[in-house]
C-alpha positions in Angstrom: 9.7 11.5 7.4 8.1 11.5 4.0 8.6 8.7 1.5 7.2 9.8 -1.9 6.5 6.6 -3.8 10.1 5.5 -2.9 9.2 1.9 -2.5 7.7 1.4 -5.9 11.1 0.6 -7.5 11.6 -2.5 -5.3 9.9 -5.8 -5.3 7.1 -6.4 -2.7 9.3 -8.6 -0.5 12.0 -5.9 -0.2 9.2 -3.3 0.3 7.9 -5.3 3.3 11.4 -5.6 4.8 12.0 -1.9 4.5 8.7 -1.0 6.1 9.3 -3.5 8.9 12.7 -1.9 9.6 11.1 1.5 9.6 8.5 0.5 12.1 11.2 -1.0 14.4 13.6 2.0 14.2 11.3 5.0 14.2 8.4 4.0 16.4 7.6 7.5 17.7 8.2 9.4 14.5 5.5 10.6 12.1 6.0 8.8 8.8 4.1 9.7 5.6 4.2 7.1 2.8 2.9 8.2 -0.6 2.3 5.1 -2.8 0.2 3.5 -5.5 1.0 0.0 -4.1 -1.6 -1.0 -1.5 0.7 -3.5 0.1 2.9 -0.5 1.1 0.0 1.1 2.8 -1.9 -1.7 4.5 0.0 -1.4 7.9 -0.5 2.3 8.2 -2.5 3.7 11.1 -4.5 5.9 8.7 -4.7 6.1 4.9 -5.8 9.1 3.0 -7.2 8.4 -0.5 -6.9 11.2 -3.0 -8.7 11.3 -6.3 -8.5 14.2 -8.7 -6.7 16.2 -6.1 -9.6 15.8 -3.6 -9.8 13.7 -0.5 -12.1 10.8 -1.4 -11.7 8.6 1.7 -9.9 8.2 4.9 -9.4 5.4 7.4 -7.5 2.2 8.2 -7.0 -0.5 5.6 -9.8 -2.5 7.2 -12.2 0.4 7.2 -11.4 1.3 3.6 -11.9 -2.4 2.5 -15.3 -2.4 4.1 -16.4 0.4 1.8 -16.8 0.5 -1.9 -14.4 3.0 -3.4 -11.1 3.6 -5.1 -9.0 2.0 -2.4 -10.8 -1.3 -2.5 -11.0 -1.3 -6.3 -7.2 -0.7 -6.5 -6.6 -3.4 -3.9 -8.7 -5.9 -5.9 -6.9 -5.1 -9.1 -3.5 -5.4 -7.6 -4.4 -8.7 -5.8 -5.6 -10.1 -9.2 -2.4 -8.9 -10.8 -0.3 -10.7 -8.2 -2.3 -13.9 -8.6 -2.0 -13.7 -12.3 1.8 -13.2 -12.1 2.1 -16.1 -9.7 0.2 -18.4 -12.1 2.4 -17.3 -15.0 5.6 -17.9 -13.0 4.3 -21.4 -12.0 3.6 -22.3 -15.7 7.2 -21.5 -16.7 
């Protein structure tokens, strides 16, 4: 099964529920998730990072976070954005 950025239109909580249901229902199937949202990819066995149409990096979330690169940079930007959004919501 291939999901081409199909989870980007839902909030992160719904995204997590969909991925959990997929893991439960299709345990033995090969699933490819294409996403810009790191939280959608973190549980994957392997992550392929493309930059400019070229493979830049490959590994698990943990392996990619240990290295400096596009994956870690995007993770840090998204995490900062989530924290900023939470602060703004708290102030309302």
